N, C-alpha and C positions, 0 to 999 in steps of 0.2 A: 588756261589749264589744260591746252592741247598735249597729246602725248607727242615725244620727241622720238619715241624708238620706231624704227623703220619696219620692224616687223610688226609692231602694233598698228602702225598706221596701213600698212598693206592688207592686214586683217579688216579694218575699218573700209577700207577701199572696196574688198571683195564682197564685204556684206552690201554695201551701197550698190556695188555691180548687181548683186543678186536682188535687190530690191527695185532694179532698173533704174535707179538714180545715177545715171551715167555722169551728169555734169558734177554732182557732187564727188563721185568717186575720181573723178579726173582732178579735182581740186585738191582731194587728200592726195592722190597720187603725186601730185607736184611738191608736196611737203617731202616726201619719200625722196624725190628726185634730188632736192638741197641736201639730204644726208647723204645719199650714195647712187649717184647718178649713173651707177653701173648695175643697180638693182634688177636681177632677172624677173623677179615677180612682179614687180612695179611695171616694167615695161610690158611683160603679158598680160597684164591687167587692164593697162591702158590701152593696148590692141584692142583687146574686147569690148573696152567701153567707147572707143571711136568707131568701133563696127557697129555698135548699138546706136550712136548719135548719127550713123550714115555718113561718117567723115572719112572716106576711103584713103585720101591723102595722108592724114596723119596716122591712120591705122597701119597702112603701109610703111611709115617711117618707123612707128613703134615695133612693128613684126621685124624690120631691119635689125634694128637695136636689139631686140629678144635675141634673135638668131646668132648675132654677133658676140653678145656677151655669153650666152650659153655655150658656143663652141670655145671661148676662151677659157670658160669654167670646165669645160671638159678636158681641155688639153692641159690645163693646171692639174688636175687631179692625177691624169695619167702620168706627166712626168715628177709628181710628188714623191 
């Protein structure tokens, strides 16, 4: 009976991040990725979690994805 809504899952991951349960947050974010692999909030929170886990390689990857999708969202809103 786990939620299937990416917004709810992102909020759960954020709470786990704030509790410093980085591993639990990453597992929740993996579910978000299955729903929406371009979710900006997911990549941002994942970046923070990997930093908390001191996994700089994965943190850098998530930061790159976050910046990429953030730029795409900005350009979409300008052209709309």
